[in-house]
N, C-alpha and C positions, 0 to 999 in steps of 0.2 A: 825245839817245841815237841813234843812227844804227844802223840794223838793227833786226830784228823779233826778239822773244823768241819761243823755241820754241812756246808756245802759240799765240800770235798767227799764225807761218807755218803751224803746223798746222791751226788752225781754218781760216784762208784757204784750205788746198788740199785740206781735208777728210779730213786724216789726224790718226793719233793723235800725239801728242808722243812715246812710245814707238817709235813707227815711225821717226820723225826720227833719234832716238838712235842705233835699230838700223843704220841708212842710214849713219849717221855711222862707226859702230864697223865697219861693212865696208869703209870707205872709199869709198862711193858718193858721197858729199858732202865737199866742202872742209872742213877743220877751220874751225868757225867762231871769229871774234874774240869776246872775253870781255867783258863790262861790268866797271867799275869794283868792282860786288859780284859778279862772276865768274859771272853768266848769259850763256849763249850769246847770241849776236847772229847772226842769220842774214841775209845781204845778197842781192841781186839774182841773184848766181851762185848761192847755194843753193837760191832760189826757181825758177830757171830748171832748175837739176839735178833738183829735187824733181819737176818736170811732164814732163821727160824721163823721169825713170823711172816715174812711172804712166803714159804714155803707153806706154813700153816693155812694161811688164807688160801692158798691155791688149791689146797684139798676141800676147802669149803668151810672151815672153821671161823667161827665169829670171834672178834676181838675178846668179847665176854671168856669164849670158852679158851683160847689161848692165854688169857691172863689166868684162869683157874691151872692151866697145864704150868706155867711159869710159876705160879704161887706155890703148887705142889712140889716141885721141883727146887726151889729156894728153900721149901722147907725140910730137904733133905731126902723126899722121895721119889722114887721112879715113877713118872705119871702114866706108863705105858698102859695098865688096865684103864685108867679112867679113858685115854686116847682112843682105845680098840672100841670103847663103848661110844665115845662120841663119833666115832668113824662109823660105827654100824648104824646108830642113829642117823646119819647124814645120807648112808645108803638107803636107808628104808624110806627117808624122807624123797628121793631121786626116785625110786622105784614108783612113789606115789604120785609123784610129779610127772612122771612120763605115762603113767594110765591116764591121767587128766589130760596130758598134752595129746596122747592118741586119740582120746575123745574128741577133742576141739578138733583135730585135723578129721576125723572122720566127719563128723557135723559139717566143717567147712565145705569139704569134697560133696558133701549130699546137697547142700546150697548150690554151690556151683553146677553141679548137674542137672538138677532139677529147674536153673535158671538161666539156661544157656542162650535164650534170647530175652529181650525186653518185655514186660507185661504189657498185655493189650489195652491196660487202662481201665477197663469195666470194673475190675476188683477194687481199683484203687480209690481211695477217698480224697476229699478234698485235703484232709489234714495228714494223710501218710506221708512219710518223709521216704523211707524206702521198703516196699513190700518184702524183699529178699531178706531183711532184717525183722521187720514187724512181724514176720509169721515164725520167727524164733520164739520158742517158747520153753522157759527153764531148761536152756541149755540145749533144747532139742528142736530141731526145725521141724515144722509142721505143713505136710504138703497138702496144697488146696487144690480142690476139684470141683469147679462151678460155684465158689465160695465155702464150701465146708472144709475144714480141716480132716484128714484122716490119718 
């Protein structure tokens, strides 16, 4: 029997057989040959494609983007310019996420610094759940002094 069964190729590459079938359904993999018994048989091209998909996903590319790359390559074009654009877009998005995460981290540190002990209860209403969180407004922490935000 030439080719590997889905369980063999999945185990070899550290994915689940369902993932291989899913990629096949999305047409990210070439349609495998079938054995006389009807089992899928995956060849070297399928293995190479699965490695490519894993590498692309590790770089943050989505399955939609991966499909675009594969489609371009299947059409006879080297998709390197498109890939460069996709990766640049991902770097830009990561930079934006880092800015948001740094702002969140600073906000959390500010909350923790300003609330190092339990509130005295005077400013807490019966309906308050947690004053530390309820004083957060629009992503920024409002410090209170005698009941007034400053």
